[in-house]
C-alpha positions as a LaTeX table, in Angstrom:
\begin{tabular}{lrrr}
\hline
Residue & $x$ (\AA) & $y$ (\AA) & $z$ (\AA) \\
\hline
Met1 & 67.05 & 11.59 & $-73.52$ \\
Leu2 & 69.99 & 9.80 & $-72.27$ \\
Gln3 & 70.83 & 7.34 & $-74.90$ \\
Thr4 & 72.30 & 4.38 & $-72.57$ \\
Ala5 & 70.27 & 1.23 & $-71.21$ \\
Glu6 & 69.34 & 0.77 & $-67.99$ \\
Pro7 & 71.93 & $-1.58$ & $-65.86$ \\
Glu8 & 70.80 & $-5.50$ & $-66.40$ \\
Ser9 & 70.41 & $-7.16$ & $-63.10$ \\
Lys10 & 69.30 & $-10.90$ & $-62.02$ \\
Asn11 & 66.65 & $-9.15$ & $-59.88$ \\
Lys12 & 64.21 & $-9.04$ & $-62.46$ \\
Thr13 & 61.31 & $-9.36$ & $-60.63$ \\
Lys14 & 62.00 & $-6.72$ & $-58.07$ \\
Thr15 & 60.11 & $-3.15$ & $-59.11$ \\
Pro16 & 62.02 & 0.19 & $-58.51$ \\
Pro17 & 60.71 & 2.91 & $-56.74$ \\
His18 & 60.56 & 5.14 & $-60.05$ \\
Pro19 & 60.63 & 3.89 & $-63.74$ \\
Lys20 & 63.62 & 5.71 & $-64.42$ \\
Tyr21 & 65.76 & 5.06 & $-61.13$ \\
Leu22 & 68.33 & 2.39 & $-62.25$ \\
Glu23 & 68.55 & 4.42 & $-65.31$ \\
Ala24 & 69.09 & 7.64 & $-63.12$ \\
Phe25 & 71.77 & 6.23 & $-60.76$ \\
Arg26 & 73.76 & 5.32 & $-63.73$ \\
Val27 & 74.19 & 8.71 & $-64.84$ \\
Met28 & 75.39 & 9.59 & $-61.04$ \\
Leu29 & 77.78 & 6.94 & $-61.20$ \\
Gln30 & 79.07 & 8.11 & $-64.35$ \\
Thr31 & 79.11 & 11.94 & $-63.35$ \\
Arg32 & 80.79 & 10.80 & $-59.97$ \\
Ile33 & 83.61 & 9.11 & $-61.40$ \\
Phe34 & 84.07 & 11.60 & $-64.10$ \\
Glu35 & 84.33 & 14.40 & $-61.75$ \\
Asp36 & 86.41 & 12.37 & $-59.89$ \\
Lys37 & 88.88 & 12.18 & $-62.68$ \\
Leu38 & 88.58 & 15.56 & $-63.64$ \\
Gly39 & 89.42 & 17.03 & $-60.05$ \\
Ala40 & 92.78 & 14.69 & $-60.12$ \\
Leu41 & 93.60 & 15.80 & $-63.58$ \\
Tyr42 & 93.25 & 19.33 & $-62.30$ \\
Arg43 & 95.21 & 18.44 & $-58.81$ \\
Gly44 & 97.98 & 17.18 & $-61.57$ \\
Gly45 & 98.25 & 20.21 & $-63.51$ \\
Met46 & 96.72 & 18.90 & $-66.77$ \\
Ile47 & 93.11 & 21.06 & $-66.74$ \\
Val48 & 94.07 & 25.06 & $-66.97$ \\
Gly49 & 90.89 & 27.01 & $-65.32$ \\
Gly50 & 88.94 & 25.54 & $-62.45$ \\
Val51 & 87.11 & 22.43 & $-62.11$ \\
Tyr52 & 83.47 & 23.03 & $-60.83$ \\
Leu53 & 82.19 & 19.69 & $-59.14$ \\
Gly54 & 78.39 & 18.97 & $-58.24$ \\
Arg55 & 79.35 & 16.27 & $-55.58$ \\
Gly56 & 75.96 & 16.15 & $-53.51$ \\
Gln57 & 73.84 & 17.27 & $-56.12$ \\
Glu58 & 73.74 & 14.62 & $-58.26$ \\
Ala59 & 70.50 & 13.60 & $-57.91$ \\
Val60 & 69.15 & 16.87 & $-58.41$ \\
Ser61 & 70.36 & 17.54 & $-61.90$ \\
Thr62 & 69.86 & 13.88 & $-62.90$ \\
Ala63 & 65.93 & 14.19 & $-62.04$ \\
Cys64 & 66.33 & 17.71 & $-64.10$ \\
Gly65 & 67.99 & 16.08 & $-67.51$ \\
Leu66 & 65.66 & 12.82 & $-67.26$ \\
Ser67 & 62.28 & 14.89 & $-66.74$ \\
Leu68 & 63.01 & 16.82 & $-70.37$ \\
Arg69 & 62.61 & 15.35 & $-73.78$ \\
Lys70 & 63.36 & 16.44 & $-77.25$ \\
Gly71 & 61.97 & 19.88 & $-78.27$ \\
Asp72 & 62.17 & 21.30 & $-74.43$ \\
Ile73 & 65.23 & 23.68 & $-73.32$ \\
Phe74 & 67.40 & 23.13 & $-70.64$ \\
Ala75 & 69.69 & 25.85 & $-68.93$ \\
Pro76 & 72.37 & 23.42 & $-66.87$ \\
Leu77 & 74.83 & 25.45 & $-64.50$ \\
Ile78 & 78.45 & 24.48 & $-63.63$ \\
Arg79 & 77.66 & 21.65 & $-61.15$ \\
Asp80 & 75.20 & 19.97 & $-63.76$ \\
Gln81 & 77.40 & 17.62 & $-65.28$ \\
Ala82 & 74.96 & 14.99 & $-64.46$ \\
Gly83 & 71.65 & 16.95 & $-65.87$ \\
Arg84 & 73.37 & 17.28 & $-69.26$ \\
Ala85 & 74.65 & 13.51 & $-69.24$ \\
Ala86 & 70.68 & 12.78 & $-68.54$ \\
Phe87 & 70.09 & 15.26 & $-71.34$ \\
Gly88 & 71.96 & 13.85 & $-74.01$ \\
Glu89 & 74.95 & 15.08 & $-74.17$ \\
Pro90 & 78.13 & 13.10 & $-75.00$ \\
Leu91 & 80.76 & 12.26 & $-72.66$ \\
Leu92 & 83.37 & 13.76 & $-74.93$ \\
Asp93 & 81.92 & 17.14 & $-74.70$ \\
Pro94 & 83.22 & 17.76 & $-71.13$ \\
Ala95 & 86.16 & 15.60 & $-71.36$ \\
Arg96 & 87.46 & 17.85 & $-75.12$ \\
Thr97 & 86.16 & 20.96 & $-73.07$ \\
Tyr98 & 88.15 & 20.50 & $-69.83$ \\
Leu99 & 91.49 & 19.25 & $-71.54$ \\
Gly100 & 91.15 & 22.38 & $-74.13$ \\
Ser101 & 90.71 & 19.93 & $-77.30$ \\
Lys102 & 90.31 & 21.75 & $-80.79$ \\
Met103 & 87.52 & 18.76 & $-81.42$ \\
Gly104 & 85.21 & 19.77 & $-78.54$ \\
Pro105 & 82.05 & 22.36 & $-78.53$ \\
Met106 & 84.30 & 25.09 & $-77.16$ \\
Arg107 & 87.02 & 24.34 & $-79.73$ \\
Gly108 & 89.66 & 24.72 & $-77.37$ \\
Arg109 & 88.84 & 28.25 & $-75.92$ \\
Asp110 & 86.65 & 30.30 & $-73.47$ \\
Gly111 & 87.34 & 28.27 & $-70.54$ \\
Asn112 & 85.59 & 24.78 & $-69.82$ \\
Ile113 & 81.96 & 25.58 & $-68.55$ \\
His114 & 80.50 & 27.54 & $-71.38$ \\
Arg115 & 79.91 & 24.73 & $-73.45$ \\
Gly116 & 76.04 & 23.63 & $-74.66$ \\
Arg117 & 74.48 & 22.25 & $-77.68$ \\
Pro118 & 71.53 & 24.98 & $-78.47$ \\
Gln119 & 70.38 & 23.10 & $-81.63$ \\
Ser120 & 69.51 & 20.10 & $-79.16$ \\
Gly121 & 67.95 & 22.79 & $-76.51$ \\
Gln122 & 70.48 & 22.78 & $-74.64$ \\
Leu123 & 71.72 & 26.51 & $-73.94$ \\
Ala124 & 75.71 & 27.30 & $-73.40$ \\
Met125 & 75.73 & 28.70 & $-69.86$ \\
Ile126 & 76.44 & 32.40 & $-69.37$ \\
Ser127 & 78.79 & 32.60 & $-66.21$ \\
His128 & 76.49 & 35.42 & $-64.69$ \\
Leu129 & 74.21 & 32.31 & $-63.59$ \\
Gly130 & 70.90 & 34.32 & $-63.06$ \\
Ala131 & 70.87 & 35.44 & $-66.80$ \\
Met132 & 70.31 & 31.59 & $-67.67$ \\
Ile133 & 66.50 & 32.45 & $-66.22$ \\
Pro134 & 65.49 & 35.41 & $-68.51$ \\
Val135 & 67.64 & 33.30 & $-71.63$ \\
Val136 & 65.22 & 30.47 & $-71.29$ \\
Val137 & 62.40 & 32.50 & $-70.67$ \\
Gly138 & 63.12 & 34.38 & $-73.94$ \\
Thr139 & 63.93 & 31.14 & $-75.64$ \\
Leu140 & 60.35 & 30.00 & $-74.56$ \\
Met141 & 58.85 & 32.94 & $-75.48$ \\
Ala142 & 59.95 & 32.80 & $-79.45$ \\
Lys143 & 58.85 & 29.04 & $-79.19$ \\
Arg144 & 55.42 & 30.23 & $-78.81$ \\
Trp145 & 55.46 & 32.85 & $-81.21$ \\
Arg146 & 56.41 & 30.50 & $-84.01$ \\
Gly147 & 53.60 & 28.41 & $-83.08$ \\
Glu148 & 55.18 & 25.53 & $-81.54$ \\
Lys149 & 53.58 & 23.38 & $-78.85$ \\
Asp150 & 54.19 & 20.54 & $-76.32$ \\
Phe151 & 57.18 & 22.45 & $-74.83$ \\
Val152 & 58.96 & 22.86 & $-71.52$ \\
Gly153 & 61.72 & 25.11 & $-70.41$ \\
Met154 & 64.02 & 24.44 & $-67.58$ \\
Ala155 & 66.42 & 26.63 & $-65.60$ \\
Thr156 & 68.63 & 25.50 & $-62.71$ \\
Ile157 & 70.15 & 28.11 & $-60.24$ \\
Gly158 & 71.70 & 28.09 & $-56.37$ \\
Glu159 & 70.54 & 29.61 & $-53.81$ \\
Gly160 & 73.30 & 32.29 & $-54.14$ \\
Gly161 & 72.52 & 33.21 & $-58.00$ \\
Met162 & 68.70 & 33.30 & $-57.34$ \\
Gln163 & 69.66 & 36.64 & $-55.25$ \\
Thr164 & 70.92 & 38.40 & $-58.55$ \\
Gly165 & 68.52 & 41.37 & $-60.33$ \\
Ala166 & 68.49 & 39.05 & $-63.70$ \\
Ser167 & 67.17 & 36.32 & $-61.67$ \\
His168 & 64.25 & 38.62 & $-60.19$ \\
Glu169 & 63.26 & 39.80 & $-63.65$ \\
Gly170 & 63.45 & 36.08 & $-65.21$ \\
Ile171 & 61.40 & 34.84 & $-62.47$ \\
Asn172 & 58.85 & 37.59 & $-62.84$ \\
Ile173 & 58.61 & 38.01 & $-66.84$ \\
Ala174 & 58.22 & 34.14 & $-66.84$ \\
Ala175 & 54.84 & 34.34 & $-64.75$ \\
Val176 & 53.64 & 37.36 & $-66.19$ \\
Glu177 & 54.02 & 35.98 & $-69.66$ \\
Lys178 & 52.94 & 32.75 & $-68.79$ \\
Val179 & 55.38 & 30.35 & $-70.50$ \\
Pro180 & 55.90 & 26.48 & $-69.00$ \\
Phe181 & 58.73 & 27.32 & $-67.28$ \\
Val182 & 60.09 & 25.27 & $-64.19$ \\
Leu183 & 63.10 & 26.76 & $-62.39$ \\
Val184 & 65.14 & 24.29 & $-59.97$ \\
Ala185 & 67.11 & 25.98 & $-57.48$ \\
Thr186 & 69.61 & 23.68 & $-55.47$ \\
Asn187 & 70.01 & 25.48 & $-51.98$ \\
Asn188 & 73.71 & 24.04 & $-51.35$ \\
Arg189 & 73.75 & 26.41 & $-48.12$ \\
Phe190 & 76.68 & 28.53 & $-49.71$ \\
Ala191 & 77.03 & 31.00 & $-52.32$ \\
Tyr192 & 80.80 & 30.60 & $-52.08$ \\
Ser193 & 81.38 & 30.35 & $-48.87$ \\
Thr194 & 78.23 & 33.09 & $-48.37$ \\
Pro195 & 75.52 & 30.76 & $-45.76$ \\
Asn196 & 71.89 & 31.37 & $-46.14$ \\
Asp197 & 71.18 & 33.79 & $-43.54$ \\
Arg198 & 73.87 & 36.35 & $-45.35$ \\
Gln199 & 71.85 & 35.81 & $-48.95$ \\
Phe200 & 68.30 & 35.79 & $-47.92$ \\
Gly201 & 66.00 & 36.94 & $-45.21$ \\
Cys202 & 62.92 & 34.97 & $-45.82$ \\
Val203 & 62.49 & 31.28 & $-43.72$ \\
Asp204 & 62.65 & 29.40 & $-47.09$ \\
Leu205 & 63.40 & 30.36 & $-50.64$ \\
Ile206 & 60.39 & 28.58 & $-51.50$ \\
Asp207 & 58.23 & 30.94 & $-49.62$ \\
Arg208 & 58.87 & 33.52 & $-52.89$ \\
Ala209 & 57.54 & 30.92 & $-55.19$ \\
Ala210 & 53.71 & 32.09 & $-54.15$ \\
Ala211 & 54.69 & 35.64 & $-54.28$ \\
Tyr212 & 56.08 & 35.46 & $-57.66$ \\
Gly213 & 52.77 & 33.40 & $-59.20$ \\
Tyr214 & 54.35 & 30.23 & $-59.00$ \\
Asp215 & 53.58 & 26.83 & $-57.79$ \\
Gly216 & 56.22 & 25.89 & $-55.31$ \\
His217 & 57.68 & 22.64 & $-54.26$ \\
Thr218 & 60.50 & 21.44 & $-51.83$ \\
Val219 & 62.16 & 17.91 & $-52.22$ \\
Asp220 & 65.37 & 16.21 & $-50.41$ \\
Gly221 & 68.02 & 16.91 & $-52.99$ \\
Thr222 & 69.86 & 13.77 & $-51.40$ \\
Asp223 & 67.03 & 11.41 & $-52.19$ \\
Leu224 & 66.70 & 10.16 & $-55.74$ \\
Thr225 & 63.11 & 9.13 & $-55.93$ \\
Ala226 & 61.83 & 12.40 & $-54.38$ \\
Cys227 & 64.02 & 14.36 & $-56.89$ \\
Leu228 & 62.49 & 11.91 & $-59.93$ \\
Glu229 & 59.04 & 12.70 & $-58.91$ \\
Val230 & 58.91 & 16.10 & $-57.79$ \\
Ile231 & 61.13 & 17.51 & $-60.95$ \\
Gly232 & 59.21 & 15.45 & $-63.29$ \\
Asn233 & 55.58 & 16.32 & $-61.86$ \\
Ala234 & 56.75 & 19.93 & $-61.82$ \\
Val235 & 57.77 & 19.55 & $-65.43$ \\
Glu236 & 54.47 & 17.95 & $-66.54$ \\
Arg237 & 52.46 & 20.36 & $-64.89$ \\
Ala238 & 54.02 & 23.18 & $-66.86$ \\
Arg239 & 53.87 & 21.29 & $-69.72$ \\
Ala240 & 49.95 & 20.92 & $-69.44$ \\
Gly241 & 49.50 & 24.62 & $-69.06$ \\
Gly242 & 49.75 & 25.25 & $-65.46$ \\
Ala243 & 51.60 & 27.89 & $-63.86$ \\
Pro244 & 55.28 & 28.35 & $-64.19$ \\
Gln245 & 57.11 & 25.68 & $-61.82$ \\
Met246 & 59.50 & 26.65 & $-58.53$ \\
Val247 & 61.49 & 23.68 & $-56.92$ \\
Val248 & 63.66 & 24.22 & $-54.31$ \\
Ala249 & 66.00 & 21.31 & $-53.47$ \\
Asn250 & 67.98 & 21.17 & $-50.01$ \\
Val251 & 71.59 & 19.68 & $-50.30$ \\
Leu252 & 74.84 & 20.45 & $-48.83$ \\
Arg253 & 77.43 & 21.29 & $-51.30$ \\
Leu254 & 80.20 & 18.41 & $-50.40$ \\
Ala255 & 82.88 & 19.97 & $-52.08$ \\
Gly256 & 84.22 & 23.47 & $-52.41$ \\
His257 & 83.13 & 26.16 & $-54.87$ \\
Gly258 & 85.32 & 24.59 & $-57.10$ \\
Glu259 & 88.40 & 22.87 & $-56.77$ \\
His260 & 90.65 & 25.32 & $-55.77$ \\
Asp261 & 88.35 & 25.81 & $-52.74$ \\
Asp262 & 88.90 & 23.45 & $-49.49$ \\
Ala263 & 85.35 & 25.02 & $-47.82$ \\
Ser264 & 87.16 & 25.05 & $-44.95$ \\
Tyr265 & 84.46 & 27.54 & $-43.84$ \\
Val266 & 81.54 & 24.97 & $-43.61$ \\
Pro267 & 81.30 & 24.04 & $-40.09$ \\
Pro268 & 81.45 & 20.50 & $-39.31$ \\
Glu269 & 78.33 & 19.94 & $-37.31$ \\
Met270 & 76.34 & 20.58 & $-40.76$ \\
Arg271 & 77.96 & 17.71 & $-42.07$ \\
Gly272 & 76.56 & 15.51 & $-40.22$ \\
Glu273 & 72.82 & 17.04 & $-41.35$ \\
Ser274 & 70.42 & 15.27 & $-43.16$ \\
Tyr275 & 70.32 & 17.42 & $-46.23$ \\
Ala276 & 74.54 & 16.68 & $-46.08$ \\
Arg277 & 74.00 & 12.90 & $-47.02$ \\
Asp278 & 75.84 & 11.86 & $-50.40$ \\
Ser279 & 72.84 & 10.91 & $-52.92$ \\
Val280 & 75.25 & 8.80 & $-54.78$ \\
Lys281 & 75.55 & 6.43 & $-51.68$ \\
Val282 & 72.12 & 6.83 & $-50.76$ \\
Ala283 & 70.98 & 5.71 & $-54.21$ \\
Glu284 & 73.32 & 2.99 & $-53.87$ \\
Glu285 & 72.05 & 1.51 & $-50.66$ \\
Leu286 & 68.79 & 1.36 & $-51.51$ \\
Ile287 & 69.23 & $-0.30$ & $-54.51$ \\
Leu288 & 71.04 & $-3.18$ & $-52.43$ \\
Glu289 & 68.17 & $-3.01$ & $-49.80$ \\
Gln290 & 65.73 & $-3.60$ & $-52.67$ \\
Glu291 & 67.58 & $-6.30$ & $-54.31$ \\
Leu292 & 67.41 & $-4.15$ & $-57.50$ \\
Met293 & 70.77 & $-4.86$ & $-58.12$ \\
Thr294 & 73.45 & $-6.69$ & $-56.48$ \\
Ala295 & 76.95 & $-5.39$ & $-55.20$ \\
Asp296 & 79.01 & $-7.87$ & $-57.92$ \\
Glu297 & 76.80 & $-5.86$ & $-60.55$ \\
Ile298 & 77.17 & $-2.75$ & $-58.99$ \\
Arg299 & 80.77 & $-3.16$ & $-59.00$ \\
Gln300 & 80.57 & $-4.20$ & $-62.57$ \\
Leu301 & 78.96 & $-1.19$ & $-63.46$ \\
Arg302 & 81.36 & 0.51 & $-61.87$ \\
Glu303 & 83.83 & $-0.72$ & $-63.85$ \\
Glu304 & 82.60 & $-0.22$ & $-67.18$ \\
Ile305 & 81.85 & 3.62 & $-66.56$ \\
Ala306 & 85.62 & 3.98 & $-65.34$ \\
Ala307 & 86.66 & 2.53 & $-68.57$ \\
Glu308 & 84.18 & 4.75 & $-70.49$ \\
Val309 & 85.26 & 7.59 & $-68.97$ \\
Asn310 & 88.96 & 6.28 & $-69.70$ \\
Asp311 & 88.47 & 6.26 & $-73.15$ \\
Ala312 & 86.89 & 9.82 & $-73.08$ \\
Ile313 & 89.82 & 11.37 & $-71.69$ \\
Asn314 & 92.18 & 9.40 & $-73.35$ \\
Thr315 & 90.82 & 10.69 & $-76.90$ \\
Ala316 & 90.61 & 14.23 & $-75.38$ \\
Gln317 & 94.57 & 13.78 & $-74.71$ \\
Thr318 & 95.07 & 12.85 & $-77.93$ \\
Asp319 & 93.44 & 15.19 & $-80.11$ \\
Pro320 & 94.65 & 18.21 & $-81.68$ \\
Ser321 & 95.28 & 21.52 & $-79.86$ \\
Pro322 & 93.95 & 24.51 & $-81.29$ \\
Arg323 & 96.26 & 27.02 & $-83.23$ \\
Ala324 & 95.00 & 31.04 & $-82.55$ \\
Ser325 & 97.01 & 31.80 & $-85.73$ \\
Glu326 & 95.08 & 29.13 & $-88.05$ \\
Asp327 & 91.68 & 28.23 & $-86.38$ \\
Asp328 & 88.20 & 29.86 & $-87.45$ \\
Trp329 & 87.51 & 32.04 & $-84.46$ \\
Arg330 & 83.76 & 32.94 & $-85.49$ \\
Ala331 & 81.24 & 31.40 & $-83.23$ \\
Met332 & 79.73 & 27.75 & $-84.16$ \\
Ala333 & 76.32 & 29.33 & $-85.28$ \\
Gln334 & 78.28 & 31.93 & $-88.12$ \\
Ile335 & 80.29 & 29.20 & $-89.01$ \\
Asp336 & 76.95 & 27.14 & $-89.52$ \\
Leu337 & 74.89 & 29.46 & $-91.31$ \\
Val338 & 77.62 & 30.12 & $-93.87$ \\
Asp339 & 77.45 & 26.44 & $-94.44$ \\
Gln340 & 73.87 & 26.43 & $-95.00$ \\
Leu341 & 73.90 & 29.18 & $-97.62$ \\
Ser342 & 77.05 & 28.42 & $-99.60$ \\
\hline
\end{tabular}
């Protein structure tokens, strides 16, 4: 759904390892540059509330968004800026949301991560993360009852969120009702500061897939090619009428739980593990190694994206702020319904 052209390269005879590889790399790079900017604004006191970065999870998130299409349902979470962008969210939406603009999807209220575009299939996030799974499953059941065809629903979750009651109930009912559902669980090693061995007792989270009646898949979350292939294939299996799909991606969160958290609880030796690689750097190295783009072309792409990010931030900063005594505080859906009836 991302409405952007792939970066053009002089090396047109080279074949990417996946048809969407360069498009995905651009999304990952845009996300990293944008989120680095958000972190700087937060530290400068320009953003009220928390800032939650997806550093280290961009390959998984991007693959989620790019594997879906119009008519599908997507429930991204706090580290899914890349997936949101890949699914079609304009950069202005998060910029306006984080900076409290009246013009943004949240109209300057309710924090900075609960935005969504329900009419386009992107559900607004619920902070109790496991709750998004039954919401997606219910949405899929409603689409089926309306007689719709050829759709898939995807929810993302961290390994910590997988331990909630709502997650269990949603995962279970999806299998019972046989809806076209894909769950992408990113094991980023810590639920805030709680390590894996204090979260679950099974050897690997993917061991749960068969017990629930899912097809299970694991993927190296630092490898963009693998993420595009594994997550894309899972979506197509679900779309073709197969069992619900569970993908567990292995990464290390390369930032704290939020920008307020220094992640000092992460053991130094863990940062040397293969799952701790930086997916953006890994993708860039492969692009240069396979001569899909030159170093100069990547530099130009970074400059282009940085300009886009600055434009979005500048626009959001000059937007009007909400005025509690004057603004219409009804939900957007209520306003839309009134407009339709009037």
